[in-house]
N, C-alpha and C positions, 0 to 999 in steps of 0.2 A: 802271182809275190805287188805287194805297192810298193810304188816310192820309196817310204822311206825303211823299210827292209833291204831292198835293194841297192840304197844308199850306204846303211850299215852293214851290210859285208863287204862293198868296196873297201870301204872306211879300216873293215877290220883285216880282210884281207893287208890295204896294207902296214899296215900295224903290224904284223905279222914280219913283215918283210927286214923291218927296223934291223932286226939280229944279227941278218948275214945281207944285205947289201951293200952295192958295188957307194963307192959316194953318184956316179951314175945314176945311179936308181935310185937313191934318196931324193935326190932334185926330183925328180921327173913322177917321184910319186910325191914328196911335198907340193909341186908342184900342180898334182891333178887331185891331188883333194881337194884343195881350194875349189878349184872347176863344180867337183862331182858337188861337193857342199851349200858353194851358191844355187847348182839347178835343182837340189832336193825341195830347197829354202823358197828357188821362186815357183816351181812343182805345187809349193804348199798352200801357199797362197793361192797361188789363183785355182783353190778346190782339184790342181790335173793328179789323179791316180797311179798313174799309169807308166808303167816300168818304159816306158818305147818313147815316150816324153822326156824325159832324167834324159836319157841317151843320146836322141835329138840337139836336146840342150845344151849336154856340153861336147857333141861335135861340133856347135853353134858358136861354141864359146871357144872352144876350144881352134879354130881355123880362123875370130875373131880379133884370135886373140896371136894369130902364131906369130908378129914380127916384133914377138916378141924375145924370142927364138934363136939360136939357130937354124937353121934347117937340120943340123944332128941332133940337137934336142930338137928339135918336131916332130924325128922319127921315133927317139926314145920316147915320149913321154906318147905319140901315139900311138906304137907297139905297146906298151904297156897296157894304159886303155882298155884295147882293143881282151888283153894277156887276163883282165882282170876280168874283163866279160864273162869272156868263156871260163873263163874259172867260175862264181859266180851261177852260170848259165850250165854248169857239168853237176855241181853242186845242188839244186833244186827240186 
């Protein structure tokens, strides 16, 4: 799977959550959407097409920006990122 396909699947899963998500889930998904899109754009600019590169960039970005979030929000975003990755990999 290519980075753009992986990004599209993650964003589609986030979009599907909108109707049923709690306020916390909506916050986490919106926050995560920005990190995933930025990481995918960076991969594209650098000619990287491996999903592992995208995942590593998202993980690094979340870690570097952890101070933006409370510990509870960090856990929420991290758990959502893990769940979305699992869902994409299950459907691949």
